[in-house]
ROBADO-536278 format. One record per atom (N, C-alpha, C, O): x, y, z; residue in three letters. Coordinates in steps of 0.02 Angstrom, whole numbers, padded with zeros to 5 digits, always signed. Each point is the difference from the previous one (the first is absolute). Example, Ala and Ser with C-alpha at 12.3 -4.5 7.8 and 13.67 -1.06 7.14 Angstrom:
REM ROBADO-536278
+00660-00284+00390ALA-00045+00059+00000ALA+00045+00060+00000ALA+00052-00001+00033ALA-00070+00054-00069SER+00042+00059+00003SER-00039+00055+00037SER+00025+00055+00008SER
//
This chain:
REM ROBADO-536278
-01889-08698-00025UNK+00055-00047-00014UNK-00006-00058+00050UNK-00009+00010+00060UNK+00016-00070-00086UNK-00005-00059+00042UNK+00061-00004+00046UNK+00053+00025-00017UNK-00061-00058+00077UNK+00055-00004+00048UNK+00063-00031-00029UNK+00055+00025+00013UNK-00063-00079-00053UNK+00059-00032-00029UNK+00038+00047-00046UNK+00061+00001+00000UNK-00099+00038-00041UNK+00031+00047-00046UNK+00036+00055+00039UNK+00055+00021-00018UNK-00086+00003+00072UNK+00030+00053+00041UNK+00065-00025+00031UNK+00050+00036+00004UNK-00052-00099+00018UNK+00060-00029+00031UNK+00056-00007-00052UNK+00058+00017+00014UNK-00076-00041-00073UNK+00049-00009-00053UNK+00030+00067-00021UNK+00060+00005-00012UNK-00102+00047+00009UNK+00024+00067-00019UNK+00048+00027+00053UNK+00051+00030-00016UNK-00069-00041+00079UNK+00043+00024+00055UNK+00067-00036-00002UNK+00052+00030+00010UNK-00055-00095-00023UNK+00062-00039-00004UNK+00044+00023-00058UNK+00061+00004+00005UNK-00094+00011-00062UNK+00036+00023-00059UNK+00034+00067+00014UNK+00058+00012-00020UNK-00095+00033+00054UNK+00029+00065+00017UNK+00061-00008+00046UNK+00051+00033-00008UNK-00059-00079+00057UNK+00056-00011+00046UNK+00061-00028-00036UNK+00056+00019+00013UNK-00069-00065-00060UNK+00055-00029-00039UNK+00034+00054-00043UNK+00061+00000-00008UNK-00102+00045-00020UNK+00028+00055-00041UNK+00043+00046+00043UNK+00053+00023-00021UNK-00077-00009+00082UNK+00038+00043+00046UNK+00067-00033+00018UNK+00052+00033+00003UNK-00055-00099+00011UNK+00062-00036+00016UNK+00048+00001-00060UNK+00060+00012+00008UNK-00088-00023-00068UNK+00041+00001-00061UNK+00031+00068-00011UNK+00059+00006-00016UNK-00100+00047+00027UNK+00025+00068-00009UNK+00057+00015+00049UNK+00050+00031-00019UNK-00058-00055+00082UNK+00053+00010+00049UNK+00064-00037-00020UNK+00055+00026+00007UNK-00064-00087-00032UNK+00057-00040-00021UNK+00036+00032-00060UNK+00062+00003-00001UNK-00101+00021-00047UNK+00029+00033-00059UNK+00037+00063+00022UNK+00056+00013-00024UNK-00086+00025+00068UNK+00033+00062+00024UNK+00065-00016+00037UNK+00050+00035-00008UNK-00052-00088+00049UNK+00060-00020+00036UNK+00055-00022-00048UNK+00058+00016+00009UNK-00078-00054-00061UNK+00049-00021-00051UNK+00029+00060-00037UNK+00060+00003-00014UNK-00104+00045-00002UNK+00022+00060-00036UNK+00050+00040+00043UNK+00052+00022-00025UNK-00068-00013+00089UNK+00045+00036+00045UNK+00066-00036+00008UNK+00053+00031+00002UNK-00056-00098+00002UNK+00061-00039+00006UNK+00043+00007-00062UNK+00061+00005+00004UNK-00093-00005-00063UNK+00038+00007-00063UNK+00030+00069-00005UNK+00056+00008-00025UNK-00093+00044+00047UNK+00028+00069-00001UNK+00061+00004+00045UNK+00050+00031-00018UNK-00056-00062+00078UNK+00057+00001+00046UNK+00059-00037-00031UNK+00057+00023+00005UNK-00071-00079-00037UNK+00054-00040-00032UNK+00031+00040-00057UNK+00061-00001-00009UNK-00103+00036-00030UNK+00027+00040-00056UNK+00045+00056+00026UNK+00053+00013-00030UNK-00074+00019+00085UNK+00043+00053+00029UNK+00066-00029+00025UNK+00052+00031-00009UNK-00056-00090+00040UNK+00061-00031+00025UNK+00046-00019-00057UNK+00061+00008+00004UNK-00090-00034-00059UNK+00040-00018-00059UNK+00031+00062-00031UNK+00058-00002-00022UNK-00096+00056+00019UNK+00026+00062-00029UNK+00058+00026+00042UNK+00050+00023-00027UNK-00058-00026+00093UNK+00054+00023+00044UNK+00062-00045-00008UNK+00056+00025+00000UNK-00068-00090-00006UNK+00056-00046-00009UNK+00036+00013-00066UNK+00061-00003-00004UNK-00101+00017-00049UNK+00030+00014-00065UNK+00040+00064+00002UNK+00055+00003-00029UNK-00081+00048+00063UNK+00037+00063+00006UNK+00066-00011+00036UNK+00051+00026-00020UNK-00053-00065+00074UNK+00061-00015+00038UNK+00049-00039-00043UNK+00061+00012+00002UNK-00087-00060-00041UNK+00043-00040-00043UNK+00033+00043-00053UNK+00060-00008-00013UNK-00098+00054-00017UNK+00028+00044-00051UNK+00053+00045+00030UNK+00051+00015-00032UNK-00063+00008+00094UNK+00050+00041+00034UNK+00064-00040+00012UNK+00055+00027-00008UNK-00063-00090+00026UNK+00059-00043+00010UNK+00037-00012-00066UNK+00061-00001-00002UNK-00100-00008-00052UNK+00030-00007-00066UNK+00043+00061-00016UNK+00058-00007-00022UNK-00087+00066+00032UNK+00036+00061-00016UNK+00063+00007+00042UNK+00052+00021-00024UNK-00057-00040+00088UNK+00058+00003+00043UNK+00055-00048-00024UNK+00059+00016+00002UNK-00080-00075-00026UNK+00048-00048-00027UNK+00034+00028-00062UNK+00061-00005-00007UNK-00100+00035-00037UNK+00028+00030-00061UNK+00049+00055+00017UNK+00055+00002-00028UNK-00074+00042+00073UNK+00045+00055+00018UNK+00064-00025+00032UNK+00054+00028-00011UNK-00059-00080+00051UNK+00059-00028+00032UNK+00049-00026-00053UNK+00060+00013+00003UNK-00087-00051-00052UNK+00042-00024-00054UNK+00032+00057-00038UNK+00059-00002-00017UNK-00098+00054+00003UNK+00026+00057-00037UNK+00055+00035+00037UNK+00051+00020-00029UNK-00060-00011+00094UNK+00049+00038+00039UNK+00063-00040+00013UNK+00053+00029+00014UNK-00056-00095-00019UNK+00060-00041+00003UNK+00046+00020-00058UNK+00061+00007+00008UNK-00091+00002-00067UNK+00038+00021-00059UNK+00029+00069+00011UNK+00059+00012-00013UNK-00100+00033+00037UNK+00022+00069+00010UNK+00057+00004+00051UNK+00046+00040-00008UNK-00049-00081+00059UNK+00053+00000+00051UNK+00065-00026-00029UNK+00054+00022+00020UNK-00058-00069-00067UNK+00060-00028-00030UNK+00033+00048-00049UNK+00061+00002-00006UNK-00102+00037-00030UNK+00026+00046-00050UNK-00012+00071+00024UNK-00052+00029-00012UNK+00101-00001+00047UNK-00009+00066+00030UNK-00008+00055-00051UNK-00027+00053+00016UNK+00050-00064-00078UNK-00005+00052-00051UNK-00072+00011-00023UNK-00016+00051-00031UNK-00029-00098+00047UNK-00070+00006-00021UNK-00046+00015+00059UNK-00060-00014-00004UNK+00086+00041+00058UNK-00041+00015+00059UNK-00059+00045-00019UNK+00009+00051-00034UNK-00067-00070+00054UNK-00064+00034-00013UNK-00023-00006-00073UNK-00053+00024-00018UNK+00093-00057-00024UNK-00019-00010-00070UNK-00065-00040-00006UNK-00042+00016-00042UNK+00034-00066+00083UNK-00059-00043-00005UNK-00064+00038+00013UNK-00048-00006-00038UNK+00047+00045+00091UNK-00061+00037+00016UNK-00015+00053-00053UNK-00058+00009-00020UNK+00110+00025-00003UNK-00011+00052-00051UNK-00027-00030-00064UNK-00050+00024-00028UNK+00083-00077+00003UNK-00023-00029-00063UNK-00070-00030+00007UNK-00040+00002-00046UNK+00026-00032+00104UNK-00067-00026+00013UNK-00052+00055-00005UNK-00052-00009-00032UNK+00066+00067+00063UNK-00047+00055-00001UNK-00007+00030-00071UNK-00056+00015-00022UNK+00113-00006-00012UNK-00002+00025-00069UNK-00042-00046-00044UNK-00043+00022-00038UNK+00056-00088+00044UNK-00033-00048-00044UNK-00075-00004+00013UNK-00039-00007-00047UNK+00019+00010+00110UNK-00071+00000+00016UNK-00035+00061-00031UNK-00054-00005-00028UNK+00087+00063+00035UNK-00029+00061-00029UNK-00004-00006-00076UNK-00051+00019-00029UNK+00104-00043-00003UNK+00000-00006-00073UNK-00051-00052-00023UNK-00033+00010-00051UNK+00026-00065+00088UNK-00050-00050-00018UNK-00071+00029+00000UNK-00041-00016-00042UNK+00028+00061+00091UNK-00066+00032+00001UNK-00011+00044-00061UNK-00055+00003-00027UNK+00108+00030+00004UNK-00006+00042-00060UNK-00010-00043-00062UNK-00042+00015-00042UNK+00080-00070+00037UNK-00002-00042-00060UNK-00066-00039-00004UNK-00029-00004-00054UNK+00006-00023+00110UNK-00058-00045-00002UNK-00064+00033+00024UNK-00055-00026-00013UNK+00060+00083+00047UNK-00060+00033+00027UNK-00025-00032+00064UNK-00055+00016+00023UNK+00094-00062+00006UNK-00021-00034+00061UNK+00061-00011+00044UNK+00057+00000-00023UNK-00071-00011+00088UNK+00055-00014+00046UNK+00024-00072-00012UNK-00042-00045-00007UNK+00108+00034+00004UNK+00024-00068-00011UNK-00018-00045+00058UNK-00004+00023+00057UNK-00007-00086-00071UNK-00017-00047+00053UNK+00060-00016+00044UNK+00056+00023-00012UNK-00070-00062+00065UNK+00052-00017+00049UNK+00057-00038-00033UNK+00058+00013+00015UNK-00074-00060-00060UNK+00053-00040-00031UNK+00049+00043-00038UNK+00060-00010+00004UNK-00086+00059-00042UNK+00043+00045-00038UNK+00043+00041+00048UNK+00060+00009-00012UNK-00089+00016+00066UNK+00038+00039+00048UNK+00055-00042+00032UNK+00055+00024+00012UNK-00070-00088+00003UNK+00051-00045+00026UNK+00058-00006-00049UNK+00058+00000+00020UNK-00075-00005-00085UNK+00052-00005-00051UNK+00044+00061-00001UNK+00061-00005-00008UNK-00091+00065+00015UNK+00039+00062+00002UNK+00049-00002+00058UNK+00058+00020-00008UNK-00080-00042+00066UNK+00043-00002+00059UNK+00055-00053-00005UNK+00056+00011+00023UNK-00073-00067-00053UNK+00046-00057+00000UNK+00040-00008-00065UNK+00032-00051-00010UNK-00032+00102-00032UNK+00031-00008-00066UNK+00073-00023+00004UNK+00022-00038-00043UNK+00015+00061+00093UNK+00071-00017+00004UNK+00016-00051+00054UNK+00057-00005+00022UNK-00106-00034+00000UNK+00012-00048+00054UNK+00054-00050-00020UNK+00035-00026+00044UNK-00027+00012-00108UNK+00052-00047-00023UNK+00071+00023+00013UNK+00046-00039-00005UNK-00038+00103+00021UNK+00068+00025+00014UNK+00029-00029+00064UNK+00060+00007+00012UNK-00101-00038+00028UNK+00028-00033+00060UNK+00047-00057-00022UNK+00042-00022+00040UNK-00049-00002-00102UNK+00043-00053-00025UNK+00060+00024-00039UNK+00038-00041-00027UNK-00028+00106+00023UNK+00056+00029-00037UNK+00057+00014+00049UNK-00012+00029+00053UNK+00074-00048-00068UNK+00056+00013+00045UNK+00006+00074+00016UNK-00008+00043-00043UNK+00024-00028+00106UNK+00005+00070+00020UNK+00057+00036-00036UNK-00004+00061-00009UNK+00055-00097-00012UNK+00054+00032-00037UNK-00024+00030-00066UNK+00029+00048-00025UNK-00083-00077-00002UNK-00031+00027-00061UNK-00055+00049+00018UNK-00003+00055-00027UNK-00039-00074+00074UNK-00058+00041+00017UNK+00020+00068+00027UNK-00033+00050-00014UNK+00085-00048+00053UNK+00020+00062+00034UNK+00064+00030-00030UNK+00032+00042+00032UNK-00014-00062-00092UNK+00061+00026-00032UNK-00006+00075-00011UNK-00049+00023-00028UNK+00098+00017+00051UNK-00004+00073-00007UNK+00023+00025-00068UNK+00041+00045-00004UNK-00067-00075-00049UNK+00020+00020-00067UNK-00037-00043-00051UNK-00037-00045+00019UNK+00047+00059-00083UNK-00034-00039-00052UNK+00021-00074+00002UNK+00057-00016+00018UNK-00103-00027-00036UNK+00014-00072-00001UNK+00037-00019-00063UNK-00009+00031-00052UNK+00050-00083+00057UNK+00030-00029-00060UNK-00054-00040-00037UNK-00055-00011+00027UNK+00070-00010-00088UNK-00049-00039-00039UNK-00018-00064+00037UNK-00058-00021+00002UNK+00109-00011+00028UNK-00013-00063+00035UNK-00043+00012+00063UNK-00045-00039+00015UNK+00060+00093+00020UNK-00040+00016+00060UNK-00072+00018-00019UNK-00047-00017+00036UNK+00040+00051-00092UNK-00067+00019-00023UNK-00042-00062-00017UNK-00060-00002+00012UNK+00093-00049-00041UNK-00036-00062-00015UNK-00024-00033+00064UNK-00055-00029+00001UNK+00094+00033+00052UNK-00023-00027+00064UNK-00058+00041+00027UNK-00050-00028+00023UNK+00056+00094-00027UNK-00054+00044+00023UNK-00066-00014-00036UNK-00054+00004+00029UNK+00059-00020-00093UNK-00060-00013-00041UNK-00038-00062+00021UNK-00055-00012-00024UNK+00084-00028+00069UNK-00036-00060+00022UNK-00050+00015+00056UNK-00039-00043+00018UNK+00040+00105+00009UNK-00042+00012+00059UNK-00075-00006-00012UNK-00035-00020+00046UNK+00008+00035-00107UNK-00072-00011-00008UNK-00019-00074+00007UNK-00051-00016+00030UNK+00092-00029-00057UNK-00016-00071+00004UNK+00011-00027+00071UNK-00037-00043+00022UNK+00087+00068+00012UNK+00009-00018+00071UNK-00061+00022+00040UNK-00025-00036+00043UNK+00002+00098-00058UNK-00060+00025+00035UNK-00061-00044-00011UNK-00038-00013+00047UNK+00029-00010-00109UNK-00056-00044-00014UNK+00006-00065+00040UNK-00049-00023+00028UNK+00109-00005-00025UNK+00010-00061+00039UNK-00017+00010+00074UNK-00026-00045+00032UNK+00041+00105-00007UNK-00013+00014+00071UNK-00075+00006+00014UNK-00025-00028+00049UNK-00012+00063-00093UNK-00070+00015+00016UNK-00050-00048-00031UNK-00058+00000+00019UNK+00079-00042-00066UNK-00046-00044-00034UNK-00043-00042+00047UNK-00060-00009-00012UNK+00088-00017+00068UNK-00042-00040+00045UNK-00051+00040+00040UNK-00044-00030+00031UNK+00049+00096-00032UNK-00045+00041+00041UNK-00063+00015-00041UNK+00000+00047-00039UNK-00052-00086+00047UNK-00058+00001-00044UNK-00034+00069-00002UNK-00025+00020-00052UNK+00022+00015+00109UNK-00039+00062+00001UNK+00031+00055-00043UNK-00033+00050-00013UNK+00096-00059-00007UNK+00032+00052-00042UNK-00028+00001-00071UNK+00000+00053-00032UNK-00024-00109+00007UNK-00034-00002-00065UNK+00038+00037-00054UNK+00057-00018-00017UNK-00089+00070-00012UNK+00028+00037-00056UNK+00062+00040+00017UNK+00032+00026-00046UNK-00014-00020+00110UNK+00062+00035+00018UNK+00060-00033-00032UNK+00050+00033-00015UNK-00054-00098+00005UNK+00056-00038-00028UNK+00018+00026-00070UNK+00059+00002-00018UNK-00109+00017-00021UNK+00012+00026-00068UNK+00042+00064+00002UNK+00043+00010-00041UNK-00057+00033+00090UNK+00037+00063+00005UNK+00072-00014+00022UNK+00046+00030-00027UNK-00038-00076+00074UNK+00067-00018+00023UNK+00042-00028-00058UNK+00058+00017-00007UNK-00089-00059-00034UNK+00036-00031-00055UNK+00014+00048-00057UNK+00052-00003-00032UNK-00099+00048+00018UNK+00001+00036-00064UNK+00017+00075+00005UNK-00004+00035-00051UNK+00023-00009+00110UNK+00008+00072+00005UNK+00063+00027-00035UNK+00009+00060-00005UNK+00034-00106-00020UNK+00057+00022-00040UNK-00008-00018-00074UNK+00048+00006-00038UNK-00107-00027+00018UNK-00014-00009-00072UNK-00007+00069-00032UNK-00017+00049+00033UNK+00029-00046-00098UNK-00004+00063-00037UNK-00053-00005-00055UNK-00013-00054-00027UNK-00017+00109+00011UNK-00051+00004-00052UNK+00026-00026-00066UNK-00037-00032-00038UNK+00102+00045+00023UNK+00029-00021-00064UNK+00026-00072+00001UNK+00029-00023-00050UNK-00038-00013+00105UNK+00020-00070+00004UNK+00072-00012+00019UNK+00023-00057-00003UNK+00012+00109+00022UNK+00071-00007+00016UNK+00014-00005+00075UNK+00057+00008+00022UNK-00109-00021+00017UNK+00009-00005+00072UNK+00014-00071+00022UNK+00015-00044-00041UNK-00020+00032+00106UNK+00013-00066+00028UNK-00051-00014+00056UNK-00029+00048+00027UNK+00017-00111-00009UNK+00037-00061-00019UNK-00026-00036-00062UNK+00033-00046-00024UNK-00091+00065-00001UNK-00033-00040-00053UNK-00002+00034-00068UNK-00024-00031-00048UNK+00047+00093+00042UNK-00001+00034-00064UNK-00071+00012-00025UNK-00012-00001-00060UNK-00036+00013+00106UNK-00068+00015-00021UNK-00004+00069-00032UNK+00042+00043+00013UNK-00092-00033-00056UNK-00007+00064-00034UNK-00072+00024+00003UNK-00047-00040+00002UNK+00040+00105-00001UNK-00065+00034-00003UNK-00050-00030+00049UNK+00016-00008+00059UNK-00075-00010-00084UNK-00053-00022+00047UNK+00009-00072+00024UNK-00042-00025+00038UNK+00096-00008-00059UNK+00017-00063+00033UNK+00019+00012+00073UNK-00007-00044+00043UNK+00031+00104-00029UNK+00021+00018+00068UNK-00063+00018+00040UNK-00039+00041-00024UNK+00029-00069+00082UNK-00059+00017+00040UNK-00003+00075+00014UNK+00052+00033+00010UNK-00112-00005-00010UNK-00009+00072+00007UNK+00031+00025+00065UNK+00032+00052+00001UNK-00040-00089+00054UNK+00029+00022+00063UNK+00075+00009-00005UNK+00028+00047+00029UNK+00005-00092-00065UNK+00073+00004-00008UNK+00018+00059-00045UNK+00051+00033+00012UNK-00092-00019-00063UNK+00014+00058-00044UNK-00007+00065+00039UNK+00040+00046-00009UNK-00089-00043+00052UNK-00009+00060+00042UNK+00058+00007+00048UNK+00028+00054+00008UNK-00011-00109+00024UNK+00052+00004+00052UNK+00068+00017-00029UNK+00038+00037+00031UNK-00022-00062-00090UNK+00067+00012-00028UNK+00013+00074-00010UNK+00056+00024+00008UNK-00109+00014-00027UNK+00007+00072-00007UNK+00017+00032+00067UNK+00046+00041+00005UNK-00083-00059+00046UNK+00010+00029+00067UNK+00067-00021+00030UNK+00033+00041+00032UNK-00014-00103-00043UNK+00063-00025+00025UNK+00059+00038-00030UNK+00046+00020+00035UNK-00048-00010-00101UNK+00053+00036-00034UNK+00002+00073+00021UNK+00053+00029+00011UNK-00112+00002-00005UNK-00003+00070+00020UNK+00030+00009+00069UNK+00039+00047+00011UNK-00056-00091+00036UNK+00027+00007+00068UNK+00075-00012+00001UNK+00036+00034+00037UNK-00012-00081-00077UNK+00072-00012-00003UNK+00036+00062-00026UNK+00054+00018+00025UNK-00083+00014-00076UNK+00033+00059-00029UNK-00001+00060+00048UNK+00046+00041-00002UNK-00096-00035+00043UNK-00007+00058+00044UNK+00027-00014+00071UNK-00013+00039+00046UNK+00050-00093-00038UNK+00031-00017+00064UNK+00076+00001-00006UNK+00027-00021-00050UNK+00006+00046+00102UNK+00073-00002+00002UNK+00024-00072+00007UNK-00029-00039+00039UNK+00079+00021-00076UNK+00033-00065+00005UNK+00075+00011+00013UNK+00025+00054-00014UNK+00010-00103+00040UNK+00071+00010+00015UNK+00042+00023-00060UNK+00051+00033+00008UNK-00074-00052-00068UNK+00040+00014-00060UNK-00027+00057-00042UNK+00028+00016-00052UNK-00084+00017+00074UNK-00026+00057-00038UNK-00050+00039+00042UNK-00027-00026+00048UNK+00017+00088-00067UNK-00048+00043+00033UNK-00069-00008-00032UNK-00006-00021-00058UNK-00045+00037+00095UNK-00069-00004-00027UNK-00011+00051-00055UNK+00028+00055+00001UNK-00070-00074-00050UNK-00020+00047-00051UNK-00055+00046+00027UNK-00038-00021+00043UNK+00034+00083-00067UNK-00056+00043+00018UNK-00066-00031-00024UNK-00001-00038-00048UNK-00053+00056+00082UNK-00066-00027-00015UNK-00018+00006-00074UNK-00019-00050-00032UNK+00025+00110+00004UNK-00020+00011-00070UNK+00043-00040-00049UNK-00025-00025-00050UNK+00090+00019+00065UNK+00044-00038-00044UNK-00020-00074+00000UNK+00001-00033-00052UNK-00018+00007+00111UNK-00020-00070+00005UNK-00066-00013-00038UNK-00007-00051-00034UNK-00040+00097+00041UNK-00064-00007-00036UNK+00013+00001-00075UNK-00029-00039-00038UNK+00073+00084+00015UNK+00016+00005-00071UNK+00033-00065-00025UNK-00013-00022-00056UNK+00055-00008+00098UNK+00033-00063-00019UNK-00051-00056-00006UNK+00004-00041-00046UNK-00050+00037+00092UNK-00054-00049-00005UNK-00039+00010-00065UNK-00015-00047-00036UNK-00001+00110+00021UNK-00039+00015-00061UNK+00038-00020-00063UNK-00030-00025-00047UNK+00096+00036+00046UNK+00041-00017-00059UNK+00000-00076-00012UNK+00007-00022-00056UNK-00015-00016+00110UNK+00004-00073-00007UNK-00068-00033-00008UNK-00005-00062+00000UNK-00048+00102-00007UNK-00066-00029-00016UNK+00001-00031-00069UNK+00022+00031-00048UNK-00045-00093+00042UNK+00001-00035-00063UNK+00062-00042-00010UNK+00002-00041-00047UNK+00048+00048+00089UNK+00059-00043-00003UNK+00006-00039+00065UNK-00014-00060+00002UNK+00034+00094+00052UNK+00003-00035+00064UNK-00069-00007+00032UNK-00014-00050+00033UNK-00028+00100-00042UNK-00064+00002+00036UNK-00060+00000-00046UNK+00004+00021-00058UNK-00060-00045+00085UNK-00065+00003-00034UNK-00017+00074-00011UNK-00005+00038+00048UNK-00004-00016-00111UNK-00012+00071-00013UNK-00064+00027+00033UNK-00002+00058+00019UNK-00049-00100-00013UNK-00061+00022+00032UNK+00011+00013+00075UNK-00026+00048+00027UNK+00065-00092+00004UNK+00016+00009+00071UNK+00043+00063+00009UNK-00009+00037+00048UNK+00055-00026-00095UNK+00043+00060+00004UNK-00042+00063-00006UNK+00010+00048+00038UNK-00058-00048-00084UNK-00044+00059-00006UNK-00036+00014+00065UNK-00006+00057+00021UNK-00019-00110+00011UNK-00035+00008+00064UNK+00047+00025+00054UNK-00019+00042+00041UNK+00080-00067-00041UNK+00050+00021+00049UNK+00017+00074-00008UNK+00002+00038+00049UNK+00010-00016-00110UNK+00017+00070-00014UNK-00058+00045+00021UNK+00011+00053+00031UNK-00072-00074-00047UNK-00059+00039+00020UNK-00006+00004+00076UNK-00015+00053+00027UNK+00028-00109+00007UNK-00004-00001+00073UNK+00052+00047+00030UNK-00015+00037+00047UNK+00076-00039-00074UNK+00053+00044+00026UNK-00016+00073-00011UNK+00013+00042+00043UNK-00043-00026-00101UNK-00019+00070-00014UNK-00053+00023+00050UNK+00003+00056+00025UNK-00051-00100-00010UNK-00052+00017+00048UNK+00030+00011+00070UNK-00019+00047+00035UNK+00067-00089-00017UNK+00031+00007+00066UNK+00039+00065+00005UNK+00000+00032+00052UNK+00033-00012-00107UNK+00037+00063+00000UNK-00046+00059+00008UNK+00014+00047+00038UNK-00071-00049-00073UNK-00049+00054+00005UNK-00027+00005+00071UNK-00006+00054+00028UNK-00011-00113+00000UNK-00026-00001+00068UNK+00052+00025+00050UNK-00016+00036+00047UNK+00080-00055-00059UNK+00053+00021+00044UNK+00011+00076-00003UNK+00011+00033+00051UNK-00015-00006-00113UNK+00008+00072-00008UNK-00058+00038+00033UNK+00010+00052+00031UNK-00070-00080-00037UNK-00058+00033+00030UNK+00005-00002+00076UNK-00019+00048+00034UNK+00043-00105-00007UNK+00006-00006+00072UNK+00055+00046+00027UNK-00004+00025+00056UNK+00056-00014-00098UNK+00054+00043+00022UNK-00017+00073-00002UNK+00041+00043+00017UNK
//
């Protein structure tokens, strides 16, 4: 090999080594940046969840009759969503489950905490809480699809719900799932004006209202889930 060629080859090798070092340094820097971004995203999501829970617990603190209702219905609805869809619900859906009643912060306490049935006029005021909830959370972009659950969790399969009178699959699936769990928890909880229903009676009432108040497919999944839980509970006992 001629001297000039040997020199050129040596220079090319050196340039390749420098390039390889530069590429490796860039790769390591990008990996470090990706880890930092992932950590920042995790922290941001944790802050989001803390914000959601704070909003939810403001409602719970105002309405003492629903203490622990939010956590229970959130857990029921997540479990039912897994049965209905075969997958864990995303964060937005879970936020909707937690924040479904956030609009009650705008309902007068004389109505919200009344120790007895509401009058027709009071009930009309109570029915505004889904729209108040939407107004509260609409500016919070990360909630996304949670807004649909907040707005629609009192819609009925037969179209006789509120606030929009949606029917059947016009109602978002998350809201259809949640309405079953919300009603079940209300029936199985003591209220100032009535005692809780037994578990089996509440399940039977949900089943009777499949196809009218509730999505019949969601009701079937709910009844199946409750039967499984009873079997598991009996086995554990």
